[in-house]
Backbone as CSV, one residue per row, in Angstrom:
resi,resn,N_x,N_y,N_z,CA_x,CA_y,CA_z,C_x,C_y,C_z
1,MET,0.957,-1.339,0.009,-0.241,0.126,-0.002,0.734,1.121,-0.090
2,LYS,1.981,1.514,0.501,2.639,2.510,0.783,3.885,2.567,-0.343
3,ASN,3.771,1.899,-0.862,4.385,1.331,-2.905,4.042,2.315,-3.609
4,ASN,2.534,1.836,-3.155,1.927,2.421,-4.044,1.533,4.064,-4.075
5,THR,1.234,4.382,-2.878,0.965,5.852,-2.416,2.444,6.457,-2.903
6,LYS,3.186,5.953,-2.947,4.782,6.402,-3.026,4.661,7.032,-4.659
7,GLN,4.162,5.765,-5.270,4.337,5.658,-6.929,3.295,6.774,-7.430
8,MET,2.409,6.907,-6.577,0.633,7.739,-7.150,1.279,9.298,-6.985
9,ALA,1.850,9.017,-6.046,2.708,10.930,-5.530,3.322,10.761,-6.707
10,VAL,4.367,10.412,-6.883,5.357,10.528,-7.886,4.746,10.830,-9.333
11,ILE,4.161,10.185,-9.764,2.851,10.516,-11.114,2.355,11.944,-10.965
12,TRP,2.107,12.483,-9.773,1.541,13.014,-9.388,2.373,14.016,-9.873
13,VAL,3.362,14.915,-9.091,4.379,15.326,-9.379,4.558,15.310,-10.157
14,CYS,5.224,14.897,-11.403,5.258,14.646,-12.631,4.745,14.680,-13.452
15,PHE,3.349,14.982,-13.176,1.768,15.536,-13.898,2.342,16.938,-13.777
16,ILE,2.213,17.295,-12.582,2.369,19.382,-12.336,3.762,19.125,-12.950
17,LEU,4.464,19.037,-13.116,5.995,19.585,-13.646,5.792,19.728,-15.248
18,SER,5.051,18.766,-15.478,5.072,18.670,-17.092,4.178,19.771,-17.493
19,ILE,3.200,19.738,-17.195,2.217,21.099,-17.256,2.799,22.295,-16.914
20,THR,3.412,22.509,-15.897,4.481,23.651,-15.650,5.284,24.143,-16.570
21,MET,5.831,22.982,-16.966,7.469,23.465,-18.123,6.158,23.584,-19.662
22,LYS,5.489,23.071,-19.625,4.613,23.081,-20.695,3.940,24.785,-21.035
23,GLY,3.660,24.975,-19.612,3.329,26.476,-19.278,4.560,27.596,-19.727
24,PHE,5.640,27.263,-19.173,6.801,28.204,-18.934,7.594,28.033,-20.514
25,SER,7.383,26.867,-21.155,7.564,26.874,-22.984,6.848,28.198,-23.658
26,GLN,5.694,27.373,-23.220,4.411,28.401,-23.896,4.925,29.582,-23.874
27,GLN,4.808,30.346,-23.099,5.260,31.448,-22.458,6.438,32.224,-23.596
28,SER,7.636,31.997,-22.992,8.839,31.914,-23.527,8.783,31.234,-24.979
29,GLY,8.385,31.069,-26.035,8.534,30.468,-26.918,8.657,31.374,-28.096
30,ILE,9.268,32.321,-27.924,10.835,32.759,-28.960,11.013,32.934,-29.922
31,ILE,11.885,31.113,-29.730,12.911,31.085,-30.752,11.846,29.831,-31.809
32,ALA,12.509,30.621,-33.203,11.498,29.567,-34.389,11.305,27.560,-33.720
33,GLU,10.752,27.170,-33.731,10.132,25.801,-33.778,11.494,24.907,-34.187
34,GLY,12.317,24.069,-33.146,13.337,23.169,-33.584,15.128,24.115,-34.030
35,ALA,14.679,25.669,-33.304,16.278,26.690,-34.280,17.048,26.440,-33.408
36,LYS,18.509,26.721,-33.438,19.580,27.062,-33.051,20.340,27.961,-33.650
37,PRO,21.417,28.480,-33.015,22.245,29.002,-33.512,23.194,29.287,-34.588
38,GLN,23.286,29.351,-36.073,23.842,28.756,-36.968,25.165,29.680,-37.235
39,LEU,25.968,28.936,-37.124,27.442,30.092,-37.703,27.148,30.435,-39.007
40,VAL,27.367,31.821,-39.234,27.577,32.640,-40.455,29.301,32.349,-40.699
41,SER,30.230,32.802,-39.784,31.343,32.836,-39.379,32.283,32.858,-38.894
42,ASN,33.543,32.694,-38.528,33.913,32.737,-37.584,35.832,33.125,-37.974
43,GLU,35.861,34.185,-39.065,36.860,34.397,-39.768,37.153,35.810,-39.166
44,PHE,37.135,35.966,-37.687,37.145,37.404,-37.214,38.405,37.306,-35.967
45,SER,38.395,38.718,-35.420,39.144,38.341,-34.378,38.354,38.732,-32.914
46,PHE,37.618,39.901,-32.877,36.205,40.450,-32.342,35.422,40.591,-32.682
47,THR,34.136,40.538,-32.966,32.964,40.862,-33.184,32.098,41.832,-32.236
48,GLU,31.425,42.990,-32.644,30.461,43.354,-31.594,29.462,44.664,-32.494
49,GLY,28.773,45.749,-31.898,28.487,46.055,-32.355,27.154,46.340,-33.640
50,PRO,26.396,44.581,-33.643,25.558,45.087,-34.736,24.186,45.789,-34.917
51,ALA,24.305,46.199,-35.958,22.638,47.307,-36.039,22.662,46.820,-37.535
52,VAL,21.028,47.121,-37.435,20.124,46.880,-38.786,19.738,47.963,-39.620
53,ASP,19.748,48.410,-40.851,19.581,49.247,-41.635,17.897,49.286,-41.774
54,LYS,17.597,50.022,-42.481,15.646,50.070,-42.982,15.226,49.167,-43.640
55,ASN,16.273,48.454,-44.443,16.522,47.263,-45.419,16.404,45.744,-44.308
56,GLY,16.780,45.925,-43.761,17.209,44.683,-42.889,18.519,43.804,-42.655
57,ASN,19.628,44.967,-43.180,20.581,44.435,-43.553,21.779,44.360,-42.174
58,VAL,22.620,43.721,-41.354,23.267,43.911,-40.524,24.552,44.311,-40.838
59,PHE,25.128,45.622,-39.850,26.403,46.322,-39.644,26.949,45.724,-38.600
60,PHE,28.232,45.166,-38.512,28.760,44.730,-36.887,30.371,45.043,-37.360
61,THR,31.249,45.223,-36.257,32.655,45.565,-36.267,33.617,44.503,-35.970
62,ASP,34.484,44.438,-36.495,35.798,43.479,-35.951,36.555,44.354,-35.658
63,GLN,36.986,44.815,-34.314,37.487,46.174,-33.663,38.743,45.831,-33.671
64,PRO,39.623,45.052,-33.508,41.017,44.570,-33.367,41.446,44.594,-34.888
65,ASN,40.461,44.243,-35.771,40.926,44.393,-37.593,40.517,45.623,-37.937
66,ASN,39.950,46.839,-37.228,39.661,48.048,-37.636,38.690,47.914,-38.719
67,LYS,37.470,47.330,-39.016,36.816,46.856,-39.602,35.361,47.253,-39.928
68,ILE,34.311,47.472,-40.662,32.836,46.875,-40.675,32.581,46.398,-40.977
69,TRP,31.861,45.225,-40.896,31.370,44.251,-42.192,29.988,44.462,-42.414
70,LYS,29.491,44.132,-43.560,28.377,43.788,-43.923,27.510,42.612,-43.999
71,TYR,26.058,41.913,-43.131,25.864,40.778,-43.776,23.878,41.120,-44.645
72,ASP,24.264,41.332,-45.639,22.624,41.207,-46.066,21.732,40.605,-46.142
73,THR,20.471,41.055,-46.331,19.708,39.814,-46.536,19.584,38.656,-46.985
74,ASP,20.181,38.784,-48.100,20.355,37.250,-48.387,21.730,36.468,-48.177
75,GLY,22.681,36.590,-47.233,23.296,35.834,-46.373,24.787,36.127,-47.103
76,LYS,24.952,37.464,-47.549,26.358,37.723,-47.760,27.395,38.306,-47.165
77,LEU,28.233,37.800,-46.834,29.022,39.264,-46.350,30.279,39.686,-47.043
78,SER,30.171,41.139,-46.376,30.973,41.716,-47.370,31.753,42.948,-46.523
79,VAL,32.500,43.419,-46.317,33.155,44.372,-45.887,33.104,45.979,-46.435
80,PHE,32.104,46.714,-45.211,31.757,47.561,-45.823,32.876,48.891,-45.446
81,MET,33.585,49.128,-44.626,34.369,49.836,-44.271,35.921,49.258,-43.601
82,ASP,37.282,49.733,-44.279,38.582,49.717,-43.444,38.818,50.596,-42.926
83,ASN,39.504,50.920,-41.752,40.180,51.754,-41.087,38.829,52.667,-40.421
84,ALA,37.866,51.984,-39.725,37.075,52.156,-39.072,37.003,52.784,-37.702
85,GLY,38.116,53.624,-37.518,38.048,54.047,-35.935,37.685,53.109,-35.038
86,ARG,38.440,51.948,-35.339,38.436,51.127,-34.343,36.803,50.857,-33.697
87,SER,35.958,51.432,-34.624,34.376,50.917,-33.680,33.876,50.073,-33.631
88,ASN,33.260,50.309,-32.335,32.466,49.119,-31.252,31.068,49.349,-31.332
89,GLY,30.348,49.812,-30.546,28.961,50.146,-30.816,28.648,50.591,-31.744
90,THR,27.515,50.725,-32.498,26.642,51.381,-34.006,25.449,51.423,-33.234
91,TYR,24.698,52.216,-34.588,23.239,52.237,-34.479,22.428,53.651,-35.380
92,PHE,22.082,52.528,-36.546,21.401,53.589,-37.536,20.537,54.851,-37.178
93,ASP,20.939,56.170,-37.999,19.700,57.330,-37.528,18.839,56.897,-38.901
94,LYS,17.792,58.113,-38.552,17.021,57.955,-39.796,17.121,58.288,-40.568
95,LYS,18.703,58.908,-41.327,18.857,59.405,-42.563,19.785,58.124,-43.626
96,GLY,19.700,57.305,-42.467,20.587,56.044,-42.989,22.002,56.254,-42.380
97,ASN,22.423,57.120,-41.771,23.826,56.709,-41.517,24.092,56.044,-40.309
98,LEU,25.037,55.617,-40.342,25.444,54.668,-39.262,26.616,55.161,-38.441
99,ILE,25.921,55.642,-36.904,26.683,56.205,-35.933,27.528,55.448,-34.689
100,THR,28.708,55.386,-35.470,29.666,54.257,-34.127,30.198,55.021,-33.201
101,CYS,30.857,53.963,-32.316,31.635,54.693,-31.121,32.909,54.472,-31.512
102,ALA,33.764,54.989,-32.113,34.715,55.117,-32.735,35.723,55.331,-31.401
103,ASP,36.201,54.247,-30.703,36.855,54.197,-29.873,38.757,54.680,-30.281
104,GLU,38.975,54.449,-30.993,40.297,54.851,-31.620,41.183,56.129,-30.977
105,HIS,40.420,57.243,-30.927,40.618,58.836,-30.684,39.433,58.887,-29.675
106,ASN,38.916,57.948,-29.177,38.051,58.072,-27.884,36.638,59.613,-28.713
107,GLU,36.133,59.159,-29.739,34.807,59.507,-30.621,33.786,58.661,-31.103
108,ILE,33.099,59.841,-31.826,31.668,58.747,-32.005,31.751,59.838,-33.261
109,TRP,31.391,58.897,-34.430,31.487,58.959,-35.790,30.045,58.807,-36.164
110,SER,30.121,59.888,-37.130,28.888,59.449,-38.226,29.147,58.992,-39.839
111,ILE,28.948,58.019,-40.324,29.240,57.255,-41.133,28.196,57.137,-42.267
112,SER,27.687,58.393,-43.413,26.783,57.938,-44.491,27.004,57.046,-45.366
113,PRO,25.839,56.566,-46.163,26.075,55.444,-47.119,27.216,55.188,-47.466
114,ASP,27.476,56.327,-48.608,28.786,56.930,-49.677,30.093,56.543,-48.473
115,LYS,30.226,56.345,-46.874,31.372,56.086,-46.358,31.951,57.379,-46.110
116,LYS,30.960,58.544,-45.760,31.563,59.917,-45.691,31.624,60.372,-43.768
117,VAL,32.919,60.358,-43.310,32.503,60.218,-42.180,32.914,61.633,-41.454
118,THR,31.860,61.907,-40.462,31.649,63.250,-40.054,32.061,62.523,-38.163
119,VAL,32.780,63.450,-37.565,33.089,63.432,-36.046,32.122,64.257,-35.179
120,LEU,31.242,63.189,-34.589,30.055,64.124,-33.844,30.180,64.727,-32.820
121,LEU,31.447,63.594,-31.981,31.870,63.901,-30.461,33.068,63.805,-30.207
122,LYS,33.844,64.545,-29.424,35.260,64.298,-29.136,35.506,63.839,-28.047
123,GLY,34.400,64.576,-26.821,34.628,64.961,-25.272,33.527,65.137,-24.552
124,TYR,34.147,65.573,-23.358,33.150,66.201,-22.500,33.921,67.111,-21.529
125,ASN,33.341,68.590,-21.651,33.699,69.626,-20.947,35.345,69.695,-21.365
126,GLY,35.466,69.485,-22.540,37.274,69.543,-22.854,38.126,68.379,-22.711
127,HIS,37.738,67.277,-22.104,38.568,66.168,-21.681,37.840,64.936,-22.507
128,ILE,39.530,64.193,-22.620,38.382,63.193,-23.891,37.769,62.096,-23.247
129,PHE,36.890,61.425,-23.803,36.341,60.144,-23.336,36.881,59.034,-23.136
130,ASN,36.461,58.502,-21.826,37.073,56.958,-21.866,37.128,56.365,-22.852
131,GLY,35.984,56.162,-23.591,36.316,55.199,-24.446,34.611,55.023,-24.951
132,PRO,33.945,55.804,-25.747,32.560,55.285,-25.980,32.510,53.776,-26.646
133,ASN,31.580,53.195,-26.087,30.837,51.699,-26.173,29.963,50.976,-26.883
134,ASP,28.797,51.882,-26.853,27.767,51.586,-27.173,26.574,52.853,-27.340
135,LEU,25.386,52.645,-28.387,24.452,53.860,-28.259,23.491,53.463,-28.582
136,TRP,22.255,53.926,-28.354,20.789,53.926,-29.285,20.559,55.669,-29.251
137,ILE,19.374,55.451,-30.183,18.906,56.824,-30.930,17.195,56.646,-30.718
138,ASP,16.897,57.713,-29.883,15.708,58.082,-29.787,14.510,58.427,-31.243
139,LYS,13.412,58.495,-31.018,12.761,58.963,-32.132,13.025,60.132,-32.753
140,LYS,13.613,61.233,-31.243,13.687,62.587,-31.813,15.357,62.588,-32.798
141,GLY,16.055,61.914,-32.406,16.768,61.954,-32.810,17.830,62.438,-32.237
142,GLY,17.631,62.022,-30.563,18.853,62.301,-29.577,19.551,61.044,-29.468
143,MET,20.664,60.760,-28.916,21.342,59.922,-28.733,21.913,59.532,-27.206
144,TYR,21.425,58.202,-26.650,22.478,57.964,-25.345,23.154,57.712,-25.754
145,PHE,24.622,57.605,-24.735,25.856,56.581,-25.309,26.443,56.179,-23.979
146,THR,27.011,55.472,-23.936,28.360,55.020,-22.417,29.359,54.905,-22.896
147,ASP,30.340,55.246,-22.106,31.493,55.812,-21.651,32.343,54.814,-20.755
148,PRO,32.776,53.703,-21.014,33.212,53.006,-19.719,34.293,53.080,-20.179
149,TYR,35.706,52.305,-19.143,36.966,52.655,-20.081,37.457,50.919,-19.905
150,PHE,37.996,50.459,-21.103,38.492,49.706,-21.110,39.669,49.572,-21.850
151,GLN,41.284,49.097,-21.443,42.175,49.750,-21.832,42.495,49.283,-23.398
152,ARG,43.014,49.268,-24.605,43.094,49.211,-25.800,44.585,49.230,-25.455
153,ASP,44.990,48.218,-26.934,46.452,47.893,-27.151,46.847,49.026,-27.912
154,TYR,46.063,49.744,-28.581,45.989,50.862,-29.982,46.112,51.964,-29.424
155,TRP,46.253,52.274,-27.242,45.825,53.611,-27.307,47.196,53.931,-26.418
156,GLU,47.833,54.889,-26.464,48.960,55.566,-26.185,48.956,56.013,-24.465
157,ARG,47.710,56.042,-23.944,47.604,56.149,-22.296,47.330,55.054,-21.792
158,LYS,47.569,54.741,-20.474,47.349,53.387,-19.927,46.387,54.023,-18.716
159,SER,45.612,55.119,-18.660,44.397,54.875,-17.671,43.545,56.290,-17.974
160,PRO,42.308,56.319,-17.600,41.404,57.506,-18.067,42.067,58.592,-17.671
161,ASP,41.169,59.906,-18.147,41.592,61.355,-17.794,40.537,61.499,-16.457
162,PRO,41.602,61.956,-14.999,40.900,61.748,-13.785,39.866,62.849,-13.606
163,GLU,39.603,64.330,-14.919,39.242,64.721,-14.993,37.662,64.473,-14.748
164,MET,37.858,63.375,-15.916,36.390,62.813,-16.390,35.445,61.749,-15.244
165,LYS,36.201,62.024,-13.971,36.013,61.643,-12.816,34.995,60.318,-12.473
166,GLY,34.947,59.294,-13.431,34.521,58.028,-13.929,33.732,57.839,-15.230
167,GLU,32.848,56.330,-14.972,32.651,55.865,-16.539,30.807,56.528,-16.340
168,LYS,30.438,56.880,-17.247,29.326,57.358,-16.971,28.612,57.636,-18.579
169,LEU,26.894,57.862,-18.116,26.514,57.864,-19.394,25.369,59.133,-19.976
170,TYR,25.737,59.334,-20.688,25.881,60.716,-21.385,24.012,60.301,-22.364
171,TYR,23.478,61.747,-23.255,22.691,62.031,-23.875,23.117,63.098,-24.642
172,LEU,23.277,63.158,-25.892,23.243,64.262,-27.363,22.123,64.549,-27.399
173,PRO,21.641,65.744,-27.612,20.426,66.016,-28.449,20.257,66.296,-29.535
174,LYS,19.541,66.032,-30.386,19.571,66.325,-31.846,20.212,67.643,-32.262
175,GLY,21.353,67.497,-33.010,21.328,69.392,-33.400,21.924,69.507,-32.468
176,LYS,22.836,68.945,-31.330,23.360,69.765,-30.545,24.860,69.711,-30.648
177,SER,25.915,69.849,-29.899,27.485,69.492,-30.310,28.344,69.497,-29.152
178,GLU,26.954,69.455,-27.962,27.842,69.211,-26.393,27.153,67.870,-25.418
179,ALA,27.598,66.670,-25.326,26.484,65.956,-24.734,26.550,66.523,-23.399
180,ILE,25.286,65.987,-22.671,24.803,66.134,-21.692,24.394,65.220,-20.475
181,LEU,25.427,64.783,-19.238,25.499,63.996,-18.542,23.990,63.336,-17.779
182,VAL,23.918,62.074,-17.876,22.509,61.677,-17.677,22.394,61.016,-16.179
183,ASP,23.525,60.287,-16.191,23.298,59.941,-14.931,24.997,59.618,-14.298
184,PRO,24.921,60.318,-12.942,26.416,60.629,-12.706,26.790,59.208,-11.892
185,GLU,25.888,58.749,-11.334,26.145,57.610,-10.231,26.298,56.251,-10.847
186,ILE,26.185,55.890,-12.258,26.424,54.881,-12.652,27.926,54.185,-12.580
187,LYS,28.247,53.074,-12.292,29.647,52.244,-12.054,30.263,52.322,-13.346
188,LYS,29.829,51.548,-13.724,30.496,51.108,-15.224,29.596,50.607,-16.866
189,PRO,28.730,51.132,-17.285,27.985,51.350,-18.106,28.747,50.356,-19.213
190,ASN,27.371,50.055,-19.791,28.088,49.238,-21.295,27.278,49.413,-22.413
191,GLY,26.425,48.423,-22.367,25.261,47.882,-23.582,24.093,48.966,-23.247
192,LEU,23.432,49.018,-23.995,21.629,50.134,-23.538,20.767,49.667,-25.034
193,ILE,19.640,50.274,-24.608,18.430,49.714,-25.467,17.279,50.561,-25.203
194,GLY,16.556,51.254,-25.992,15.175,51.856,-25.103,14.239,51.152,-25.619
195,THR,13.293,51.621,-25.285,11.589,50.774,-26.233,11.548,51.449,-27.241
196,PRO,10.570,50.726,-28.108,10.128,51.539,-29.168,9.360,53.051,-28.690
197,ASP,8.849,53.059,-27.919,7.318,53.984,-27.343,8.631,54.887,-26.824
198,ASN,9.646,55.103,-26.655,10.908,55.758,-26.109,10.120,56.326,-24.347
199,LYS,9.589,55.096,-23.905,9.357,55.568,-22.498,10.429,54.776,-21.982
200,TYR,11.183,53.887,-21.833,12.323,53.488,-20.885,13.535,53.374,-21.902
201,LEU,14.804,53.856,-20.773,16.015,53.048,-21.259,16.535,52.182,-20.347
202,TYR,16.995,50.864,-21.116,17.581,50.046,-20.182,18.978,49.629,-20.320
203,VAL,19.828,50.128,-19.371,21.466,50.197,-19.461,21.870,48.813,-18.337
204,SER,23.589,48.229,-19.036,24.346,47.550,-18.375,25.298,48.068,-17.550
205,ASP,25.197,47.770,-16.343,25.914,48.572,-15.515,26.900,47.462,-14.817
206,MET,28.063,47.202,-15.650,28.794,45.829,-15.441,29.683,46.194,-13.826
207,GLY,29.641,47.585,-13.530,30.464,47.812,-12.533,29.601,47.438,-10.909
208,ASN,28.258,46.849,-11.158,27.308,46.494,-10.322,27.005,45.103,-10.556
209,ARG,26.945,44.725,-11.791,26.473,43.323,-12.370,25.144,43.494,-12.184
210,ALA,24.423,44.122,-12.973,22.986,44.331,-12.986,22.774,45.203,-14.009
211,ILE,21.397,45.469,-14.235,20.394,45.913,-15.812,19.795,46.721,-14.725
212,VAL,19.726,47.831,-15.398,18.955,49.102,-14.827,17.612,49.815,-15.817
213,ARG,16.533,50.216,-15.257,15.850,50.878,-16.126,15.467,52.242,-15.554
214,TYR,15.445,53.368,-16.570,14.929,54.280,-16.313,13.618,54.930,-16.933
215,ASP,13.235,55.876,-16.392,12.220,56.408,-17.395,12.691,57.594,-18.169
216,ILE,12.304,57.756,-19.332,13.013,58.801,-20.586,11.747,60.105,-20.352
217,ASN,12.675,61.222,-19.884,11.299,62.401,-20.241,11.561,63.031,-21.104
218,ALA,10.826,64.071,-21.462,10.538,64.512,-23.104,11.842,65.472,-23.032
219,ASP,11.983,65.592,-22.439,14.107,66.610,-22.931,14.854,65.829,-22.571
220,GLY,15.114,64.362,-22.614,15.689,63.231,-22.728,16.806,63.217,-21.569
221,SER,16.034,63.493,-20.100,16.747,63.426,-18.944,16.442,62.230,-18.646
222,LEU,16.802,61.549,-17.622,16.389,60.277,-17.425,15.764,60.233,-15.984
223,THR,14.773,59.542,-15.109,14.514,59.508,-14.061,14.171,58.188,-13.325
224,ASN,13.700,58.430,-12.031,12.846,56.364,-11.562,13.785,55.611,-11.903
225,LYS,15.116,55.687,-11.504,15.987,54.402,-12.094,15.542,53.585,-10.924
226,LYS,15.095,52.350,-11.661,15.297,50.898,-10.990,16.301,50.071,-11.470
227,GLU,16.435,49.055,-11.018,16.971,47.641,-10.640,16.030,46.781,-11.839
228,PHE,16.017,46.398,-13.240,15.275,45.941,-13.451,16.002,44.007,-13.585
229,ALA,17.214,43.637,-13.631,17.791,42.389,-13.448,19.157,42.611,-12.947
230,LYS,19.368,41.743,-12.416,20.427,41.001,-11.256,21.451,40.196,-12.389
231,ASP,22.089,40.506,-13.618,22.454,40.125,-14.277,23.899,40.870,-15.143
232,LEU,24.860,40.437,-15.677,25.945,40.946,-16.174,25.806,40.808,-17.568
233,SER,25.667,41.896,-18.044,25.303,42.252,-19.639,26.663,42.476,-20.614
234,ASP,26.987,42.518,-21.587,26.992,43.262,-22.884,26.304,43.832,-23.344
235,GLY,26.604,43.987,-24.936,25.204,45.088,-25.192,23.866,44.227,-25.261
236,MET,22.726,44.855,-26.023,21.291,44.247,-25.588,20.983,44.912,-26.588
237,THR,19.011,43.934,-27.260,18.675,44.762,-27.829,17.199,44.442,-27.054
238,ILE,15.972,44.857,-28.012,14.905,44.432,-27.851,13.734,43.930,-28.880
239,ASP,12.775,42.685,-28.455,11.869,42.648,-29.566,10.271,43.754,-29.574
240,ASN,9.484,43.117,-29.969,8.527,43.461,-30.581,7.943,43.209,-29.134
241,GLN,7.928,42.452,-28.522,7.094,42.188,-27.253,7.246,42.595,-26.314
242,GLY,8.464,43.859,-26.248,9.514,44.306,-25.326,10.353,43.169,-24.265
243,ASN,10.869,42.139,-24.637,11.466,41.307,-24.322,13.121,41.636,-24.417
244,VAL,13.826,41.905,-23.463,15.299,42.125,-23.627,16.258,41.250,-23.702
245,TYR,16.846,40.870,-24.545,18.026,40.524,-24.543,19.555,40.844,-23.785
246,LEU,20.207,39.814,-23.276,21.269,40.362,-23.070,22.754,39.544,-23.399
247,ALA,23.272,39.994,-24.238,24.520,38.937,-24.660,26.049,39.550,-23.515
248,GLY,26.422,38.247,-23.408,27.149,37.728,-22.448,27.520,36.032,-22.412
249,ARG,27.151,35.726,-21.525,27.506,34.162,-21.297,25.989,33.925,-22.154
250,GLY,26.129,33.396,-23.567,25.426,33.163,-24.554,24.148,34.506,-24.713
251,VAL,23.532,34.258,-25.087,22.109,35.255,-24.811,20.962,35.344,-23.484
252,THR,20.768,35.994,-22.461,19.604,35.826,-21.772,18.681,36.688,-21.744
253,VAL,17.358,36.368,-22.268,16.050,36.891,-22.316,15.330,37.257,-21.245
254,TYR,14.884,38.786,-20.899,14.226,39.005,-19.984,12.704,39.324,-20.459
255,ASN,11.597,39.172,-19.817,10.782,39.905,-20.328,10.161,41.169,-19.656
256,PRO,9.397,42.060,-20.283,9.437,43.650,-19.737,9.253,43.574,-17.817
257,GLU,8.794,42.433,-17.443,8.139,42.662,-16.023,9.714,41.943,-15.004
258,GLY,10.921,41.593,-16.076,12.426,41.458,-15.875,12.455,40.133,-15.187
259,LYS,11.518,39.018,-15.741,11.269,37.753,-15.478,12.248,37.207,-16.086
260,LYS,13.374,36.203,-16.323,14.098,35.603,-17.302,13.209,34.131,-17.644
261,ILE,13.325,34.725,-19.161,12.229,33.481,-19.761,12.833,32.547,-20.783
262,GLU,14.124,33.053,-20.651,15.071,32.267,-22.094,16.545,32.066,-21.826
263,GLN,17.384,30.983,-22.010,18.560,31.126,-22.091,18.991,30.193,-23.272
264,ILE,19.629,31.340,-24.210,20.021,30.900,-25.503,22.023,30.537,-25.694
265,GLU,22.049,29.562,-25.770,23.014,28.819,-26.046,23.789,29.324,-26.965
266,VAL,25.315,29.837,-27.042,25.771,30.075,-27.782,27.387,29.419,-27.783
267,PRO,27.672,28.760,-28.837,28.937,27.992,-28.578,30.223,29.672,-29.290
268,ALA,30.311,29.578,-28.240,31.457,30.965,-28.120,32.479,30.969,-26.383
269,LYS,33.219,31.905,-26.402,33.559,32.202,-25.389,33.003,33.439,-24.833
270,TRP,32.594,33.905,-25.489,31.854,35.612,-24.862,30.934,36.198,-26.011
271,THR,29.378,36.056,-25.527,28.543,36.653,-26.472,28.362,38.397,-26.480
272,ALA,29.432,39.465,-27.092,29.701,40.876,-26.826,28.086,41.496,-27.413
273,ASN,27.310,40.443,-28.487,26.227,42.023,-28.519,25.269,41.397,-29.627
274,VAL,24.348,41.737,-29.618,23.155,41.126,-30.485,21.834,42.040,-31.202
275,CYS,21.807,41.919,-32.094,20.015,43.012,-32.441,19.329,41.630,-33.763
276,PHE,17.950,42.206,-34.053,17.663,41.634,-35.127,17.905,42.525,-36.530
277,GLY,17.756,41.212,-37.384,17.866,41.970,-38.983,17.117,40.531,-39.951
278,GLY,17.680,41.052,-40.870,16.399,40.132,-42.048,15.550,40.932,-42.422
279,LYS,14.767,40.489,-43.732,13.874,41.268,-44.354,12.430,41.927,-43.076
280,ASN,12.580,40.313,-42.548,10.802,40.889,-41.670,11.600,40.725,-40.281
281,LEU,12.821,41.435,-39.836,13.453,41.557,-38.274,13.156,40.294,-37.373
282,ASP,13.241,39.152,-38.569,12.923,37.831,-37.226,13.878,37.095,-37.329
283,THR,15.369,37.571,-37.704,16.305,36.919,-37.314,17.012,37.520,-36.251
284,LEU,17.574,37.039,-34.905,18.455,37.383,-34.615,20.005,37.357,-34.881
285,PHE,20.481,38.211,-34.601,21.964,38.255,-35.311,22.669,38.174,-33.994
286,ILE,23.700,37.538,-33.883,25.016,37.747,-32.488,26.464,37.346,-33.142
287,THR,26.681,38.614,-32.704,28.339,39.040,-32.466,28.903,38.078,-31.331
288,ALA,29.610,36.743,-31.501,30.231,36.339,-30.530,31.712,35.658,-30.844
289,SER,32.505,36.440,-30.211,34.222,36.602,-29.967,34.759,36.556,-31.672
290,GLU,34.843,35.391,-32.138,35.409,35.379,-33.561,34.312,34.951,-34.531
291,SER,33.240,34.870,-34.327,32.413,34.325,-34.554,31.377,35.593,-34.881
292,VAL,30.243,35.226,-36.164,28.618,35.827,-36.002,28.040,34.378,-36.005
293,PHE,26.942,34.680,-35.377,25.477,33.758,-36.113,24.132,34.179,-35.984
294,VAL,23.214,33.451,-36.223,22.162,33.730,-36.721,21.459,33.179,-36.291
295,LEU,19.654,33.382,-35.297,19.279,32.548,-35.056,17.726,32.696,-35.829
296,PRO,16.493,32.168,-36.295,15.687,32.755,-36.529,14.688,33.052,-35.684
297,MET,13.613,33.270,-35.186,12.717,33.811,-33.990,11.137,33.520,-34.823
298,LYS,10.334,33.473,-33.644,9.012,33.968,-33.994,8.721,35.267,-33.430
299,VAL,9.272,35.839,-32.342,9.173,37.358,-32.463,9.735,38.078,-33.396
300,LYS,10.148,39.289,-33.307,10.318,40.078,-34.159,11.293,41.290,-33.705
301,GLY,12.294,42.045,-33.845,12.865,43.648,-33.982,12.105,44.265,-33.802
302,VAL,12.121,45.296,-33.422,11.816,46.786,-33.999,12.530,48.085,-34.515
303,ARG,12.652,48.555,-35.973,13.402,49.368,-36.295,13.620,50.788,-35.247
């Protein structure tokens, strides 16, 4: 009798677990059925900064080799630009210019479709940046960007400018030539992404191993800072359901409430960044150390 009771208890627990896991799978069913990350190429040194243009083509950087690459919607790889200012994070503006964090000389560039370079920013209050890392452009054309310090072997300097007094988060209003400090308290900001409605900004604070979320105000200032998730992230993106994708150890996905709903394993030492691309914006493009991968999705990105 006792054995039968135990067997029934085990069966009941397994039934409950199967129902629970089924519900979780349905809730987090963001990846195309049976899909896994597919290797595009592993010919790079360290890939970063993917950004999608209006046609769904993805541009990304190979920073050690000082190149920007293009992965078009037909799956073809080509070099878009050599001598690319050691560009790191990138994002397209409404005019089709590729805005890049060009940290060779700690600048922010605008690269036109015909590859003409315009330097948008060189520093803050007369001092050079630590090394602009990642950026996001809002609906008004204003730009948020992060400025952590990661020593590069191509820099002559060996430490940050002490007058910068830390590693900060900035905002450059459209048409302005001076950036505004929007969070002086953040410890080491890295990747960032805003919501399509421009209501929230998510930022990775690697110094605190946390993802923080801000309310975006009409003037571009940030308020109501909250910890969104206790996680370590490099770059990040967002889908059309508001799920936030964190690059780092693979790709970790959180829903808008800050609940972890997916862990995408990527066969690489480090996943630096991620974005959506393709004609229908339903392909997750992943920059991962020496490689880049693509993953078919059920959800889509947002332009």
